[in-house]
C-alpha positions in Angstrom: -17.7 -19.0 5.0 -17.7 -16.0 2.7 -16.7 -17.1 -0.7 -14.3 -19.7 0.7 -12.3 -17.0 2.4 -11.3 -17.4 6.0 -11.6 -14.0 7.6 -9.9 -15.3 10.7 -6.6 -15.6 8.8 -4.2 -12.6 8.9 -3.2 -13.4 5.3 -6.7 -12.5 4.1 -6.5 -9.1 5.7 -2.9 -8.5 4.6 -4.0 -9.1 1.0 -6.9 -6.8 1.4 -4.7 -4.1 3.0 -2.2 -4.4 0.2 -4.8 -4.0 -2.5 -6.4 -1.1 -0.7 -3.3 0.9 -0.1 -1.0 -0.1 -2.9 -1.6 2.7 -5.3 -1.6 5.3 -2.5 1.8 4.0 -1.2 3.2 4.0 -4.8 2.1 7.6 -5.2 3.6 8.5 -1.8 6.9 6.9 -2.7 7.0 8.8 -6.0 6.1 12.0 -4.2 9.4 11.6 -2.3 11.5 11.2 -5.4 11.6 9.4 -8.8 12.0 5.6 -8.5 12.2 2.5 -10.6 10.0 -0.6 -10.1 12.2 -2.4 -7.6 12.6 0.7 -5.6 8.9 1.3 -5.6 8.2 -2.2 -4.3 10.8 -1.8 -1.6 9.4 1.6 -0.6 5.9 0.2 -0.3 7.2 -2.8 1.8 9.1 -0.4 4.1 6.1 2.0 4.4 3.9 -0.7 5.8 6.6 -2.3 7.9 6.8 -5.4 5.8 3.1 -6.2 6.2 2.5 -5.8 2.4 5.1 -7.0 0.1 4.1 -6.0 -3.5 5.1 -8.4 -6.2 6.0 -7.5 -9.8 2.4 -8.5 -10.6 1.2 -5.6 -8.5 3.9 -3.0 -9.2 4.2 -3.1 -13.0 0.5 -3.1 -13.8 0.1 -0.2 -11.3 3.0 1.7 -13.1 1.3 1.0 -16.5 -2.1 2.2 -15.2 -0.6 5.4 -13.6 1.3 6.1 -16.8 -1.8 5.6 -19.0 -3.8 7.9 -16.7 -1.2 10.6 -16.9 -0.3 10.4 -13.2 3.3 9.5 -13.7 5.9 9.6 -16.5 8.6 7.1 -17.0 11.9 7.4 -18.8 14.6 4.7 -19.3 17.9 5.1 -17.6 21.0 3.0 -18.4 23.2 1.7 -15.7 26.0 -0.2 -17.3 24.3 -2.9 -19.4 21.1 -2.6 -17.4 18.2 -0.4 -18.4 15.4 0.4 -16.1 12.3 2.5 -16.2 12.4 5.4 -13.7 9.0 6.9 -12.8 8.1 10.3 -11.4 4.8 12.1 -10.6 3.2 14.5 -12.9 1.1 17.5 -11.8 -1.9 15.2 -12.2 -0.2 12.6 -10.1 0.5 15.1 -7.3 -3.2 16.1 -7.5 -4.2 12.4 -7.2 -1.8 11.9 -4.3 -3.3 15.0 -2.5 -6.9 13.7 -3.1 -6.0 10.2 -1.8 -4.2 11.7 1.2 -7.4 13.6 2.1 -9.5 10.5 1.9 -7.2 8.4 3.9 -6.9 11.1 6.6 -10.7 11.0 6.9 -10.7 7.2 7.2 -7.9 6.8 9.6 -9.8 7.8 12.8 -12.4 5.1 12.2 -9.7 2.5 11.4 -7.9 3.4 14.6 -11.0 3.0 16.6 -11.7 -0.4 15.0 -8.1 -1.4 15.6 -8.2 -0.4 19.2 -11.5 -2.3 19.7 -10.1 -5.4 18.0 -6.9 -5.3 20.2 -9.0 -4.9 23.3 -10.5 -8.3 22.6 -7.2 -9.9 23.4 -7.2 -8.2 26.8 -10.8 -9.1 27.6 -10.3 -12.7 26.6 -7.2 -12.9 28.7 -9.0 -11.5 31.7 -11.9 -13.9 31.2 -9.5 -16.9 31.2 -8.0 -15.6 34.5 -11.5 -15.4 36.1 -12.5 -19.0 35.0 
């Protein structure tokens, strides 16, 4: 096995997908409107139909990284006794989102072809079982 990882487990691929798309989906959510951390996590979860559920350990380091890079700005809002950090895209963040969208657009056809081929395996295997 490759580094003790079982590539037949969906959880492996879910982790990989989450890591590979997390920043993009955060930028996409912030492109819609400013959001705080919990809202970002919820938006990412909804965008991928629950497949990837980002934890605080993913969201908050991403917010910090995007802030340090000048891609987002954050300000504190008070809601009663609670304070939360609300983030929004900067011009640099919108440029990064645009660049990421262009790359993902170019990758999607190959991903779709691979997905279609992988799903056809189920049909082929089912047909082989009927023939046996």
